[in-house]
C-alpha positions in Angstrom: 94.8 101.5 127.2 97.7 100.2 125.2 101.4 100.8 126.0 101.9 103.8 123.8 98.6 105.4 124.8 97.0 104.7 121.4 93.8 102.7 121.4 93.8 99.8 118.9 91.0 99.5 116.3 89.0 96.8 114.7 88.3 97.4 111.0 85.0 95.9 109.7 84.7 96.1 105.9 81.4 94.8 104.5 81.7 93.0 101.2 78.8 95.2 99.9 78.3 98.9 100.6 75.8 99.6 103.3 73.1 102.3 103.3 73.6 105.0 106.0 70.3 104.2 107.8 71.2 100.6 108.2 74.7 101.5 109.3 73.4 104.0 111.9 71.4 101.2 113.6 74.5 99.0 113.6 76.7 101.8 115.0 74.3 102.1 118.0 74.6 98.4 118.7 78.4 98.5 118.5 78.6 101.5 120.8 76.6 99.7 123.5 79.2 96.9 123.5 81.6 96.7 126.5 85.2 97.8 125.8 84.1 99.9 122.7 85.3 103.5 123.0 84.1 104.9 119.7 83.0 103.9 116.2 84.2 105.8 113.1 82.9 105.2 109.6 84.3 105.7 106.1 81.5 106.8 103.9 80.9 107.8 100.3 78.4 110.4 99.1 76.7 110.4 95.7 74.2 112.5 93.8 71.1 113.2 95.7 73.0 113.6 99.0 72.7 109.9 100.0 75.6 108.2 101.8 76.8 104.7 101.7 79.2 103.2 104.2 82.3 101.3 103.2 84.1 100.6 106.5 83.7 100.8 110.2 86.5 101.5 112.6 85.8 100.3 116.1 88.2 101.9 118.7 88.6 99.6 121.7 90.1 100.1 125.1 92.8 97.4 124.8 94.1 95.0 122.1 93.7 92.1 124.4 89.9 92.7 124.4 89.6 92.5 120.6 88.6 88.9 120.5 86.0 89.4 123.3 84.5 92.4 121.4 84.4 90.5 118.1 82.8 87.5 119.8 80.0 89.7 121.2 79.5 91.5 117.8 79.7 88.5 115.5 76.0 87.6 115.6 75.1 91.3 114.9 77.5 91.5 112.0 76.2 88.3 110.5 72.7 89.5 110.7 73.3 93.0 109.3 75.9 92.0 106.7 74.6 88.7 105.2 76.9 88.9 102.2 80.0 88.8 104.5 82.6 91.1 105.9 86.3 91.2 106.5 88.0 92.0 109.9 91.4 93.4 110.7 92.8 94.4 114.0 95.4 97.2 114.2 95.5 101.0 113.9 93.9 102.5 110.8 93.3 106.2 111.7 96.1 108.6 112.2 97.3 109.4 115.7 99.1 112.7 115.0 98.3 115.6 112.7 100.1 115.6 109.4 101.9 118.5 107.6 98.9 118.7 105.3 96.6 119.2 108.3 98.7 122.2 109.4 98.8 123.6 105.8 95.1 123.3 105.3 94.3 124.9 108.7 92.7 121.7 110.1 95.0 122.0 113.1 96.1 125.2 114.9 99.8 125.6 114.7 
C-alpha cells in the first residue's frame, strides 16, 4: 500500500464507449490480474435501460506495480479496445466523504 494508505489507480479511457456486456468480460480479466485490488467503472445509462462504459478505474496495491499491471493487461486492452485507449496513473476517486455526501445522507454523520 502507498505511504498515505491510499491505493493508486490506473484510469483506462477507451476512445469509443463500450457496451456493458463487453466491459463486464474485460472487468473479470482485469480482476484476475496480480496486484489489482478492485475495478470501478464510469458508466452512462440511456433510454431502454442499456448502459455504456466510458472509463475504468483499476485500483492497485502499490504505485510501483503500475507498469507491471499495465504490461500484463496491454494485450487484453488492445484486443478489447481496437480503436485505442488512453492511460493515466494517479488517484481519480475521492478518498474522503465530501460535505455534499453528508448533506444528501450518503454518509452517516
